[in-house]
C-alpha positions, 0 to 999 in steps of 0.5 A: 169645409164641406165632405162627401158622405152617404148617411144611412139612417135605420129604425126598427119598423113596429118596435114601438107595438113589439113593446107594448106586447111582450116584457121589458127583458124582451125589448130590451134584448132585441134593442141589444141585438139590433145594436150588436149587429148593426156595429159588429157589421159597421167595423166589418163594413168600413161604415161609422155608426154616428148616433143611436136614435133609441130604436135606429140609427144613423151611419156615416160612410166616406163612400156610398158602395160601403153604406149601400152594403152596410144597409143591405147586409143590416137588413138580412143579418138583422132578418135572420135573427129577428123575423117578428120586425123589418128595417126600414133604411134611408141612404143618400149620398152628398156633401155634408159639413161637420158642426163642432166635430159631432153632427152632420148638416146637409141635405144628405143627412135629411134626406136619408132620414125622410127616406128612412121614414117612407121605407116602411113598405120598401126596406131599404130606399135610396134616390133613384138619381143616386142609385148607380154604380152600386155594388155588385148584385145589387139592384135599383128598384123604382117605387114612385116619388116622395113628397117629404118633408123639408123638400120643395120638390117630390123625391124620386126613389128606389128601393134596393133588392139583391146580396151584396158580396161576402169581401167587405174592406174593413176602414172607415177611411175618415180622416182621424183614422189616419196618422198622426190622428191614430197611433 
């Protein structure tokens, strides 16, 4: 069964170089700050962090606006705390298959991951054709087309800029958080 979801891939851009020029304690503290910031924010906006990927993560939202708000606010909060590193973020929405209860299969996860790879110069990228009905305060600026591994045609992408609204919801809307599943 397919579910509509928004996938957000996040990576600490420059973390490998940061590890090389600092000590282990500073690197661990940086990663800990990143993960704590992401975890706290995910709880606030109703997004679920599916997995941590070394110096990155993959998050799942049941609607696009929650994923966009998570990405925009994570970029802002982490940037305020740690100026020496930036976040690369890729966002894509679409129908996914939940495989064996732990893996998301489909175009959206692959597209979000590939856009994250390309986002170093842009911050947050999403497909231009999905950058509609964005949260108040968020603007999509087209940046061009990207030839992405695994995609037959170039993907037009837009960079997200702006400031998200301060009011967040605190519900992932996932079926396992609903009665009778949640107690």
